[in-house]
C-alpha positions in Angstrom: -12.1 78.0 -70.9 -13.1 77.6 -67.3 -16.1 75.5 -68.3 -13.9 73.4 -70.6 -11.4 72.7 -67.8 -14.3 71.7 -65.5 -15.6 69.3 -68.2 -12.1 67.8 -68.6 -11.7 67.4 -64.9 -15.1 65.7 -64.6 -14.3 63.4 -67.5 -11.0 62.3 -66.0 -12.7 61.6 -62.6 -15.3 59.5 -64.4 -12.7 57.5 -66.2 -10.8 56.9 -62.9 -14.1 55.8 -61.2 -14.9 53.3 -64.0 -11.4 51.9 -63.9 -11.7 51.4 -60.1 -15.0 49.6 -60.5 -13.5 47.4 -63.1 -10.6 46.5 -60.9 -13.0 45.7 -58.0 -15.0 43.4 -60.3 -11.9 41.7 -61.5 -10.8 41.1 -57.9 -14.2 39.7 -57.0 -14.0 37.4 -60.1 -10.6 36.2 -59.1 -11.7 35.6 -55.5 -14.7 33.6 -56.7 -12.5 31.5 -59.0 -10.1 30.8 -56.2 -13.0 29.7 -54.0 -14.3 27.4 -56.7 -10.8 25.9 -57.1 -10.4 25.4 -53.4 -13.8 23.6 -53.3 -12.9 21.4 -56.2 -9.7 20.4 -54.4 -11.5 19.4 -51.2 -12.0 15.7 -52.2 -8.3 15.3 -52.5 -7.8 16.2 -48.9 -10.4 13.7 -47.9 -8.7 10.7 -49.6 -6.4 9.9 -46.7 -6.1 6.6 -45.1 -6.3 2.9 -46.0 -9.3 1.4 -47.8 -10.0 -2.3 -48.2 -12.6 -4.4 -50.0 -13.1 -7.1 -52.6 -12.9 -6.8 -56.4 -15.4 -9.5 -57.3 -13.9 -12.9 -58.2 -10.5 -11.3 -58.9 -9.5 -11.0 -55.3 -9.0 -8.7 -52.4 -8.0 -5.1 -52.9 -6.5 -2.4 -50.7 -5.6 1.2 -51.4 -3.4 3.5 -49.3 -3.6 7.2 -49.9 -2.0 10.3 -48.4 -4.4 12.6 -50.2 -2.1 13.2 -53.1 -0.7 9.8 -54.2 -2.2 6.4 -53.9 -0.8 2.9 -53.9 -3.1 -0.1 -54.5 -2.8 -3.8 -54.4 -5.0 -6.5 -55.9 -4.4 -10.1 -55.0 -6.2 -13.5 -54.7 -3.5 -15.2 -52.7 -4.3 -17.6 -49.9 -2.3 -20.0 -47.8 -1.8 -22.5 -50.6 -2.6 -20.7 -53.8 -1.9 -17.4 -55.6 -2.5 -16.6 -59.3 -3.0 -12.9 -59.3 -1.0 -10.0 -57.7 -1.0 -6.5 -59.2 0.4 -3.3 -57.8 -0.7 0.2 -58.9 0.7 3.6 -58.1 -0.8 6.9 -59.2 -2.1 10.4 -58.4 -5.3 11.4 -56.7 -6.7 14.1 -59.0 -9.6 15.9 -57.3 -11.8 12.9 -56.6 -10.4 10.6 -59.2 -7.8 7.9 -59.6 -6.6 6.6 -62.9 -3.6 4.3 -62.8 -2.0 1.8 -65.2 0.8 -0.4 -64.1 3.7 -1.9 -66.1 1.7 -5.0 -66.9 -1.0 -2.8 -68.5 -3.5 -3.5 -65.7 -5.8 -0.5 -65.3 -7.5 0.9 -62.2 -10.0 3.8 -62.3 -11.9 4.9 -59.2 -13.8 7.7 -57.5 -12.8 8.8 -54.0 -14.9 10.0 -51.1 -14.1 10.4 -47.4 -15.3 6.9 -46.5 -14.8 4.8 -49.6 -13.1 4.3 -52.9 -15.3 2.9 -55.7 -14.1 1.8 -59.1 -13.1 -0.8 -61.6 -10.0 -2.8 -62.2 -9.2 -4.3 -65.6 -6.4 -6.8 -66.2 -4.3 -7.1 -69.3 -6.2 -10.3 -70.3 -9.5 -8.4 -70.4 -10.9 -9.6 -67.1 -12.5 -6.8 -65.1 -14.4 -6.3 -61.8 -15.9 -3.5 -59.9 -14.9 -2.8 -56.3 -15.7 -0.8 -53.3 -13.0 -0.4 -50.7 -14.0 1.2 -47.4 -11.9 3.3 -45.1 -10.4 1.4 -42.2 -11.3 3.2 -38.9 -7.8 2.6 -37.3 -5.1 1.5 -39.7 -2.5 2.3 -37.1 -3.5 -0.7 -35.1 -2.1 -3.1 -37.7 -4.8 -3.1 -40.4 -4.2 -2.1 -44.0 -1.8 -2.7 -46.8 1.7 -4.0 -46.2 4.6 -4.2 -48.7 8.0 -5.8 -48.8 10.8 -5.5 -51.3 13.7 -8.0 -50.7 16.7 -9.3 -52.5 17.3 -12.9 -51.5 19.9 -15.2 -53.1 20.4 -12.5 -55.8 16.7 -12.4 -56.8 14.5 -9.4 -56.2 11.0 -10.1 -54.7 8.0 -7.9 -54.1 5.5 -9.0 -51.6 2.1 -7.7 -50.6 -0.3 -8.4 -47.7 -3.8 -7.0 -47.0 -5.0 -7.1 -43.4 -8.4 -6.1 -42.1 -10.8 -6.8 -39.2 -12.8 -10.0 -39.6 -15.7 -9.5 -42.0 -14.8 -5.9 -42.8 -14.0 -6.4 -46.5 -17.3 -8.3 -47.0 -19.5 -5.8 -45.1 -21.6 -3.5 -47.2 -21.0 0.2 -47.2 -23.3 2.6 -45.3 -24.4 3.3 -41.8 -24.7 -0.4 -40.9 -21.4 -1.3 -42.5 -19.6 -2.0 -39.2 -22.4 -3.8 -37.5 -20.9 -7.0 -36.0 -17.4 -6.1 -37.0 -15.1 -5.9 -34.0 -12.1 -3.7 -34.4 -10.4 -4.8 -31.2 -11.1 -8.5 -31.2 -7.3 -9.2 -31.4 -4.0 -7.4 -31.2 -3.5 -8.2 -34.9 -6.4 -8.8 -37.2 -7.3 -11.7 -39.5 -6.1 -11.0 -43.0 -8.4 -10.3 -45.8 -9.2 -13.6 -47.5 -10.4 -15.6 -44.5 -13.4 -15.8 -46.9 -11.7 -18.4 -49.3 -13.2 -17.0 -52.5 -11.1 -13.9 -52.1 -7.5 -13.3 -51.2 -4.9 -10.8 -50.1 -1.3 -11.9 -50.0 1.4 -13.2 -52.3 5.0 -12.6 -53.6 6.2 -11.7 -57.1 9.5 -12.9 -58.3 10.5 -9.7 -60.2 13.1 -11.6 -62.3 10.7 -14.1 -63.8 7.3 -12.7 -62.9 6.3 -15.9 -61.1 3.9 -15.7 -58.2 4.9 -17.4 -54.9 2.6 -18.5 -52.1 3.2 -16.7 -48.8 2.0 -17.3 -45.3 -0.6 -14.7 -44.0 0.5 -12.0 -41.6 0.9 -12.9 -38.0 2.6 -9.7 -37.0 3.1 -6.3 -38.6 6.9 -6.5 -38.7 7.9 -9.5 -40.9 6.8 -12.6 -42.7 9.0 -15.8 -42.9 8.5 -17.5 -46.2 9.6 -21.1 -46.3 12.4 -21.7 -48.8 13.0 -18.0 -49.3 13.6 -16.1 -46.1 12.4 -13.2 -44.1 10.4 -10.4 -45.7 10.5 -7.2 -43.6 7.2 -5.3 -43.9 6.4 -1.6 -44.6 3.0 -0.3 -43.8 2.1 1.6 -47.0 0.2 4.3 -45.1 3.2 5.2 -43.0 5.6 5.0 -45.9 3.9 7.9 -47.8 2.2 9.8 -45.1 
C-alpha cells in the first residue's frame, strides 16, 4: 500500500508539472502573438501628418492623417478653371487606406512614415497613380485646408492645398528636398503653380457645380468674389 501511495503521489506531481509547463508555453505563445500584433500596428502610428503630391493629369492631391483616420482631397483647380474636386474620408488600417466617397470615386494607398503611395480612380473610369510626401512642417501654413459654409441659403464645401514651391513635383528620396525652401515666405505658394496640376476649388453641395476660387493668401480665410468669405480649417489640426 505504501508503494501504491508513493506511485500515486508521483503521478499527481507529474501531472501538475506538465500542466504548469503547458501554461507557460501558452503564456509564451500569447506574448509572441501580442508582440506580432504590436509590430503589425506600427505603420498606423507612423501615418501622421500632411502629405502632398500630384495624381498625374488629374490634379494635385493632399492627405491629412492622425494615424487612425485620413482625409484626402484631389483637385485640379487653378485661378480661372476647376473641373475636378473630390474629397475622401477613411480609416488607416495597418499600412493601408481604402476609401470610396459618395460619388463612387475610389482611393487606395499604402502608408509609410515619409510618403503615401497609391491610386485614385474616378467614377468615369479615369485613374492615376500618386505619391504624396510628408510635409516637414505643416504647422507653418502648409497642407490641406477645408471650409464648409452656408451662404445665401446654399451649402458650399471648399478645399485648398498649400505646399512649399516645387515640393509636390520633387521626387521622393534622399534628394527630394534639394532646392526646395521651406522658409522662403511666411505663407507658401499653393500647389498648382505648375499649371498642369491644381489644388483649390469649391463645390456647390446643392447642385454639385464646381466654382473657381482664388488661391490661399493666408491660413485664416479666402474671399470668393460673388459668394463671400470662406473660413478655413487646417485638416491636420481638426482631427489631431
